[in-house]
C-alpha positions as CSV (number, residue, x, y, z in Angstrom):
1,X,70.4,56.8,50.6
2,X,73.2,55.4,53.0
3,X,73.9,51.7,52.7
4,X,73.8,49.5,55.7
5,X,77.1,48.9,57.5
6,X,79.1,45.7,57.2
7,X,78.5,44.9,60.8
8,X,74.7,45.1,60.3
9,X,74.8,42.4,57.7
10,X,77.8,40.4,59.0
11,X,75.9,38.4,61.5
12,X,73.6,35.5,60.2
13,X,70.8,36.5,62.5
14,X,70.8,40.2,61.8
15,X,67.5,41.9,61.2
16,X,67.0,43.8,58.0
17,X,64.5,46.5,57.9
18,X,61.9,46.5,55.2
19,X,59.4,49.0,53.8
20,X,56.8,50.4,56.1
21,X,54.0,47.9,56.7
22,X,56.0,44.9,55.5
23,X,57.7,44.0,58.8
24,X,61.2,42.6,58.7
25,X,62.9,39.3,58.0
26,X,65.9,37.4,59.0
27,X,68.7,36.5,56.6
28,X,69.4,33.4,58.7
29,X,65.7,32.3,58.6
30,X,65.3,32.6,54.9
31,X,68.6,31.2,53.8
32,X,68.6,33.6,50.9
33,X,70.8,36.6,50.3
34,X,74.2,34.8,50.9
35,X,76.6,35.0,48.0
36,X,79.6,33.0,47.4
37,X,81.5,34.9,50.2
38,X,78.6,34.9,52.6
39,X,77.5,38.4,51.6
40,X,73.8,39.4,51.1
41,X,72.6,39.1,47.5
42,X,68.9,39.9,47.8
43,X,65.8,39.9,50.0
44,X,62.5,37.9,49.9
45,X,59.4,39.9,51.1
46,X,57.0,38.4,53.5
47,X,53.7,37.0,51.9
48,X,50.5,39.0,52.3
49,X,48.1,38.3,55.2
50,X,45.2,35.8,54.3
51,X,47.2,34.2,51.4
52,X,47.3,30.8,53.1
53,X,43.5,30.7,53.8
54,X,42.6,31.5,50.1
55,X,44.9,28.7,48.9
56,X,43.4,26.1,51.2
57,X,39.9,27.0,50.1
58,X,40.9,26.5,46.4
59,X,42.3,23.1,47.3
60,X,39.0,22.0,49.1
61,X,36.9,23.2,46.2
62,X,38.9,21.1,43.7
63,X,38.7,18.1,46.1
64,X,34.9,18.4,46.3
65,X,34.5,18.7,42.5
66,X,36.6,15.6,42.0
67,X,34.6,13.7,44.6
68,X,31.3,14.7,42.9
69,X,32.6,13.5,39.5
70,X,33.6,10.2,41.0
71,X,30.2,9.8,42.7
72,X,28.4,10.6,39.4
73,X,30.4,8.1,37.4
74,X,29.7,5.4,40.0
75,X,26.0,6.2,40.0
76,X,25.9,6.0,36.2
77,X,27.8,2.6,36.2
78,X,25.5,1.2,38.8
79,X,22.4,2.4,37.0
80,X,23.5,0.8,33.7
81,X,24.3,-2.4,35.6
82,X,20.9,-2.4,37.3
83,X,19.1,-1.8,34.0
84,X,21.0,-4.7,32.4
85,X,19.8,-7.0,35.2
86,X,16.2,-5.8,35.1
87,X,15.3,-5.1,31.4
88,X,12.1,-3.1,30.7
89,X,9.5,-4.7,28.5
90,X,6.9,-3.2,26.3
91,X,3.5,-4.7,27.2
92,X,0.0,-4.7,25.9
93,X,-3.3,-5.6,27.5
94,X,-5.4,-8.7,26.6
95,X,-8.7,-7.4,25.5
96,X,-12.1,-8.9,24.9
97,X,-14.0,-7.9,21.8
98,X,-15.0,-8.8,18.2
99,X,-12.8,-9.5,15.2
100,X,-13.2,-9.8,11.5
101,X,-10.7,-11.5,9.2
102,X,-10.6,-10.1,5.7
103,X,-8.7,-10.1,2.4
104,X,-7.9,-6.8,0.8
105,X,-7.7,-6.0,-2.9
106,X,-8.2,-3.2,-5.3
107,X,-10.4,-3.0,-8.4
108,X,-12.2,-0.7,-10.8
109,X,-15.9,0.2,-10.8
110,X,-17.8,-0.4,-14.1
111,X,-21.3,-0.7,-15.3
112,X,-22.5,-4.3,-15.6
113,X,-23.2,-3.8,-19.3
114,X,-21.3,-1.4,-21.5
115,X,-21.4,-1.3,-25.3
116,X,-18.8,0.3,-27.6
117,X,-20.6,1.9,-30.4
118,X,-18.6,1.9,-33.7
119,X,-19.3,2.2,-37.4
120,X,-18.7,-0.1,-40.4
121,X,-18.8,2.9,-42.8
122,X,-16.0,5.2,-43.5
123,X,-16.5,8.9,-44.0
124,X,-16.8,12.3,-42.3
125,X,-19.1,12.8,-39.3
126,X,-21.8,15.1,-40.5
127,X,-24.0,15.2,-37.4
128,X,-23.9,14.2,-33.7
129,X,-27.2,14.1,-31.7
130,X,-26.0,13.1,-28.2
131,X,-23.3,14.2,-25.8
132,X,-21.8,13.0,-22.5
133,X,-24.3,11.8,-19.9
134,X,-27.2,11.8,-22.5
135,X,-29.8,9.1,-21.8
136,X,-30.7,7.2,-25.0
137,X,-33.2,4.6,-26.0
138,X,-32.5,1.6,-28.1
139,X,-32.8,2.4,-31.8
140,X,-32.3,6.2,-31.2
141,X,-30.3,8.0,-33.9
142,X,-27.2,9.4,-32.2
143,X,-24.9,10.3,-35.1
144,X,-24.7,10.4,-38.9
145,X,-21.8,10.0,-41.4
146,X,-21.7,11.7,-44.7
147,X,-23.5,9.3,-47.1
148,X,-22.7,10.8,-50.6
149,X,-20.4,8.0,-51.6
150,X,-22.7,5.3,-50.2
151,X,-25.7,6.8,-52.0
152,X,-23.8,6.8,-55.3
153,X,-22.9,3.1,-54.7
154,X,-26.6,2.4,-54.3
155,X,-27.6,4.0,-57.6
156,X,-24.8,2.2,-59.3
157,X,-26.0,-1.1,-57.9
158,X,-29.5,-0.3,-59.0
159,X,-28.3,0.3,-62.6
160,X,-26.3,-2.9,-62.6
161,X,-29.4,-4.8,-61.5
162,X,-31.5,-3.3,-64.3
163,X,-28.9,-4.2,-66.8
164,X,-28.7,-7.8,-65.5
165,X,-32.5,-8.1,-65.7
166,X,-32.6,-6.8,-69.3
167,X,-30.0,-9.3,-70.3
168,X,-31.9,-12.1,-68.5
169,X,-35.1,-11.1,-70.4
170,X,-33.3,-11.3,-73.8
171,X,-31.7,-14.6,-73.0
172,X,-35.0,-16.1,-71.9
173,X,-36.6,-15.1,-75.2
174,X,-33.7,-16.7,-77.1
175,X,-34.1,-19.8,-75.1
176,X,-37.8,-20.1,-75.9
177,X,-37.1,-19.7,-79.6
178,X,-34.3,-22.2,-79.7
179,X,-36.2,-24.7,-77.6
180,X,-39.0,-24.8,-80.2
181,X,-36.5,-25.1,-83.0
182,X,-34.7,-27.9,-81.1
183,X,-38.0,-29.8,-80.6
184,X,-38.7,-29.5,-84.4
185,X,-35.2,-30.8,-85.0
186,X,-34.3,-27.6,-86.7
187,X,-31.5,-26.8,-84.2
188,X,-28.6,-29.0,-83.3
189,X,-28.1,-30.2,-79.7
190,X,-24.9,-28.2,-79.4
191,X,-26.5,-24.9,-80.2
192,X,-29.3,-25.6,-77.8
193,X,-26.9,-26.4,-75.0
194,X,-25.2,-23.1,-75.6
195,X,-28.5,-21.3,-75.3
196,X,-29.2,-23.1,-72.0
197,X,-25.8,-22.0,-70.7
198,X,-26.5,-18.4,-71.6
199,X,-29.8,-18.5,-69.7
200,X,-28.1,-19.8,-66.6
201,X,-25.4,-17.2,-66.7
202,X,-28.0,-14.4,-67.2
203,X,-30.0,-15.6,-64.2
204,X,-26.8,-15.7,-62.0
205,X,-25.9,-12.2,-63.1
206,X,-29.3,-11.0,-62.1
207,X,-28.8,-12.5,-58.6
208,X,-25.3,-11.0,-58.3
209,X,-26.7,-7.6,-59.2
210,X,-29.4,-8.0,-56.6
211,X,-26.9,-8.8,-53.9
212,X,-24.8,-5.8,-54.9
213,X,-27.7,-3.6,-54.5
214,X,-28.5,-5.0,-51.1
215,X,-24.9,-4.5,-50.0
216,X,-25.0,-0.9,-51.1
217,X,-28.2,-0.3,-49.3
218,X,-26.7,-1.7,-46.1
219,X,-23.6,0.4,-46.4
220,X,-25.9,3.4,-46.8
221,X,-27.7,2.4,-43.7
222,X,-24.4,2.2,-41.8
223,X,-23.9,5.9,-42.2
224,X,-26.7,6.4,-39.6
225,X,-25.5,5.4,-36.1
226,X,-28.2,4.2,-33.7
227,X,-28.1,3.4,-30.0
228,X,-27.9,-0.4,-29.5
229,X,-29.2,-0.5,-25.9
230,X,-31.1,1.7,-23.4
231,X,-28.6,3.5,-21.3
232,X,-26.5,6.6,-20.8
233,X,-23.6,7.9,-22.9
234,X,-20.5,7.9,-20.7
235,X,-17.9,8.4,-23.5
236,X,-17.9,10.3,-26.8
237,X,-14.8,10.0,-29.0
238,X,-15.7,12.0,-32.2
239,X,-16.8,15.5,-33.2
240,X,-18.6,16.9,-36.2
241,X,-16.3,17.1,-39.2
242,X,-14.0,14.3,-38.0
243,X,-13.2,11.6,-40.5
244,X,-13.5,7.9,-39.4
245,X,-12.0,5.0,-41.4
246,X,-13.4,1.6,-40.9
247,X,-10.8,-0.9,-42.1
248,X,-9.7,-3.9,-40.1
249,X,-11.3,-2.7,-36.8
250,X,-14.4,-0.5,-36.3
251,X,-13.5,2.8,-34.7
252,X,-15.2,3.5,-31.4
253,X,-17.5,6.5,-31.5
254,X,-19.4,6.2,-28.2
255,X,-19.5,4.1,-25.0
256,X,-22.9,3.5,-23.6
257,X,-23.6,2.0,-20.2
258,X,-26.8,0.1,-19.7
259,X,-27.8,0.8,-16.1
260,X,-25.6,2.7,-13.5
261,X,-27.9,1.7,-10.6
262,X,-26.3,-1.8,-10.9
263,X,-22.5,-1.8,-11.1
264,X,-19.6,-4.3,-10.6
265,X,-16.1,-4.2,-9.3
266,X,-13.4,-6.2,-11.1
267,X,-11.0,-6.8,-8.2
268,X,-7.5,-8.3,-8.6
269,X,-6.8,-10.8,-5.8
270,X,-3.4,-12.4,-5.1
271,X,-3.1,-16.1,-5.6
272,X,-2.2,-16.6,-1.9
273,X,-5.6,-15.3,-0.9
274,X,-7.9,-16.5,-3.7
275,X,-8.6,-19.7,-1.9
276,X,-10.5,-17.7,0.7
277,X,-12.9,-16.1,-1.8
278,X,-16.1,-17.8,-2.9
279,X,-19.3,-16.8,-4.7
280,X,-21.9,-15.2,-2.5
281,X,-19.4,-13.8,0.0
282,X,-20.0,-10.4,1.4
283,X,-17.5,-7.6,0.6
284,X,-17.0,-4.0,1.8
285,X,-15.3,-1.3,-0.2
286,X,-14.5,2.4,-0.1
287,X,-13.7,4.9,-2.8
288,X,-11.6,8.1,-2.6
289,X,-14.6,10.3,-3.6
290,X,-16.4,9.2,-0.4
291,X,-13.6,8.2,2.1
292,X,-15.9,8.3,5.1
293,X,-18.6,6.1,3.7
294,X,-18.4,2.3,3.3
295,X,-20.3,0.5,0.6
296,X,-21.2,-3.2,0.4
297,X,-21.4,-5.8,-2.4
298,X,-21.6,-9.5,-3.1
299,X,-19.1,-11.7,-4.8
300,X,-20.7,-12.9,-8.1
301,X,-17.9,-14.7,-9.8
302,X,-14.3,-15.9,-9.3
303,X,-12.8,-16.1,-12.8
304,X,-10.5,-19.0,-13.5
305,X,-8.3,-17.0,-15.9
306,X,-5.2,-15.7,-14.2
307,X,-3.1,-12.6,-14.9
308,X,0.6,-12.5,-14.2
309,X,2.2,-9.0,-13.6
310,X,5.8,-8.8,-12.6
311,X,5.9,-12.5,-11.6
312,X,2.8,-12.0,-9.4
313,X,-0.2,-14.2,-10.2
314,X,-3.6,-12.5,-9.7
315,X,-7.2,-13.6,-10.3
316,X,-10.2,-11.4,-11.1
317,X,-13.1,-11.4,-8.7
318,X,-16.4,-9.9,-9.8
319,X,-18.3,-8.0,-7.1
320,X,-21.9,-6.9,-7.7
321,X,-22.8,-3.5,-6.3
322,X,-26.1,-1.7,-5.9
323,X,-25.9,2.1,-6.7
324,X,-29.3,3.5,-6.1
325,X,-28.0,7.0,-5.1
326,X,-25.7,7.3,-8.1
327,X,-22.7,8.2,-5.9
328,X,-20.5,5.5,-7.5
329,X,-19.3,6.4,-11.0
330,X,-17.6,4.2,-13.7
331,X,-13.8,4.1,-13.5
332,X,-13.6,4.8,-9.7
333,X,-10.9,2.8,-7.9
334,X,-12.3,0.7,-5.1
335,X,-10.4,-0.7,-2.1
336,X,-12.3,-4.0,-1.4
337,X,-12.2,-6.1,1.8
338,X,-13.6,-9.6,1.5
339,X,-14.9,-10.8,4.9
340,X,-13.5,-14.3,5.3
341,X,-14.4,-14.9,9.0
342,X,-15.8,-13.2,12.1
343,X,-15.6,-13.9,15.8
344,X,-17.4,-12.1,18.7
345,X,-16.7,-11.9,22.4
346,X,-13.2,-13.4,22.2
347,X,-9.8,-12.6,23.8
348,X,-7.6,-10.5,21.5
349,X,-3.8,-9.8,21.6
350,X,-1.5,-7.8,19.3
351,X,0.2,-9.9,16.7
352,X,3.6,-8.7,18.1
353,X,2.9,-10.7,21.3
354,X,2.7,-13.9,19.3
355,X,5.8,-13.1,17.3
356,X,8.0,-12.4,20.3
357,X,11.0,-14.7,20.7
358,X,12.5,-14.9,24.2
359,X,16.0,-13.6,24.7
360,X,18.7,-15.4,26.7
361,X,18.1,-13.0,29.6
362,X,14.4,-13.9,29.6
363,X,15.1,-17.6,29.6
364,X,17.7,-17.1,32.4
365,X,15.1,-15.3,34.4
366,X,12.7,-18.2,33.9
367,X,15.3,-20.7,34.9
368,X,15.9,-18.8,38.1
369,X,12.5,-19.6,39.4
370,X,9.8,-17.8,37.4
371,X,6.5,-19.7,37.5
372,X,4.3,-20.8,34.7
373,X,0.6,-20.5,34.2
374,X,-1.5,-23.6,33.3
375,X,-0.5,-24.9,30.0
376,X,2.9,-23.1,30.1
377,X,6.1,-24.2,28.5
378,X,9.3,-25.6,30.0
379,X,11.9,-23.2,31.1
380,X,14.5,-24.5,28.8
381,X,12.3,-24.5,25.7
382,X,13.6,-22.2,23.0
383,X,11.6,-23.6,20.1
384,X,8.0,-23.1,19.2
385,X,5.5,-25.5,20.6
386,X,4.3,-28.4,18.5
387,X,0.8,-26.9,18.4
388,X,-0.4,-23.3,19.1
389,X,1.8,-20.5,20.3
390,X,2.9,-18.9,23.6
391,X,2.6,-15.6,25.3
392,X,5.1,-14.1,27.7
393,X,3.8,-12.0,30.6
394,X,4.6,-10.7,34.1
395,X,2.8,-12.2,37.0
396,X,1.5,-10.4,40.0
397,X,4.9,-10.7,41.7
398,X,6.7,-9.1,38.7
399,X,8.2,-12.4,37.6
400,X,8.5,-13.5,34.0
401,X,6.2,-16.3,32.9
402,X,4.6,-17.9,29.8
403,X,1.3,-19.4,28.8
404,X,0.4,-21.6,25.8
405,X,-2.4,-20.3,23.6
406,X,-4.2,-21.4,20.5
407,X,-4.4,-18.6,17.8
408,X,-7.5,-18.1,15.8
409,X,-8.7,-15.4,13.4
410,X,-6.5,-12.4,12.7
411,X,-7.1,-9.0,11.0
412,X,-3.4,-8.3,10.5
413,X,-3.1,-6.3,13.8
414,X,-4.8,-8.4,16.4
415,X,-5.4,-12.2,16.8
416,X,-8.0,-14.2,18.5
417,X,-6.4,-16.4,21.2
418,X,-7.7,-19.0,23.7
419,X,-5.9,-21.0,26.4
420,X,-6.0,-22.0,30.0
421,X,-4.6,-19.3,32.3
422,X,-5.3,-16.5,29.8
423,X,-7.6,-13.8,31.2
424,X,-8.9,-10.5,30.2
425,X,-6.7,-7.6,31.3
426,X,-3.5,-9.6,31.5
427,X,-0.3,-7.7,30.5
428,X,1.5,-9.6,27.8
429,X,5.0,-8.7,26.5
430,X,5.2,-7.5,23.0
431,X,8.8,-6.5,22.9
432,X,11.9,-5.1,24.7
433,X,12.2,-1.5,25.6
434,X,16.0,-1.7,25.7
435,X,18.7,-4.1,24.7
436,X,19.4,-6.9,27.1
437,X,23.1,-6.7,26.4
438,X,23.4,-3.1,27.7
439,X,23.2,-1.5,24.2
440,X,21.3,1.6,23.2
441,X,17.6,1.4,23.9
442,X,15.4,1.5,20.9
443,X,12.6,4.1,20.8
444,X,9.5,2.7,22.4
445,X,6.0,3.4,21.1
446,X,4.2,6.1,23.1
447,X,1.0,4.1,22.8
448,X,2.4,1.0,24.5
449,X,2.8,0.6,28.3
450,X,6.2,-0.2,29.7
451,X,6.7,-2.5,32.7
452,X,9.8,-3.5,34.7
453,X,10.0,-6.7,36.8
454,X,10.9,-6.1,40.4
455,X,11.8,-2.8,42.1
456,X,13.5,-0.1,40.1
457,X,17.3,-0.1,40.1
458,X,19.2,2.2,42.5
459,X,22.7,2.7,43.9
């Protein structure tokens, strides 16, 4: 391919042809292609058509995205600022209803009278005539212990008694003979005194033998176990062939309850609540076997003896219970509620409303002009009133206000209150839905209403 002539490229404004469809360019216009001696060193092709419009569109897209990001950040900052100025509160409604104050405790159900049946005789169980849940009558034979050794002891005691009586008979005859001789002055006083002593000893030996026989008979009788009361066998601790040893303590063979239609609960009450319990007080309780049913009882006794467990002092309260249906069984664990007070048709608020402590933001809102209901508290008061308590609420205009109330009975969740300016349906504040310092908002209960003073924040 022939190269262009020197004249074609000597001038600064010469036109240089390009490939078809590319047009041409001027060396003078581009300022490129001049070497050290002014010669052409290269060519720059012309940009494609539409390249400028695409570049401008990209610039505008990036500008719009940046503007949207700035606007979003500004909205977030304004929203956070607006929320800090108008905190949301968790509120509850003042209700009218009935309330019972009670003291809770746990205890164990037992029969009023239970007897542990044991034995004073040692030996092997030869027969058992009753089992669990067997109804027995007083004096009924319920078990027997092997009586071979006890029967031998009885025969031995009988032989000893016969020997003592024979000796007594011989000594009595000697005494009669010596007495006659002594009266005839044919026997000295010393010999007659010896005869009198022998008679006294023989009589004592006869009595000792008689007592030994009676003891052996009693031990023989102890081998037969009889029911001491009318009732039902609720525990059996031995089987036929088992050996029992009665030494320092009598082993328990059976446990008999007198009457399961009348039972009692031995409830353990904390020392902080025992002052509210008195004899004749009504009590309600439940057992795990019948969780949907509530039973009633009456306080029979408050025992003076205390029990200390892990530095906690408890007192035992005896509750009498009627059990005509037989649903209640010995040993069941009962959760008891002692009714200490009741109120009907009164205003009730959650305990959280009475425990609320105003924050600095709340006090500042009050100082800026929030009104007070009758009996309210001063705007700069941060301490509890001398008497009663106070409730914080939002008035009809959305302003923060407070009212002084007098608490009454409580059941641990709600409290009876009374005070001027307190009405049914009033929305009282029970907590903050978010931090007043702009921190993270704690999770609010889904069962509590949230309210915000004034209009919602915007930007």
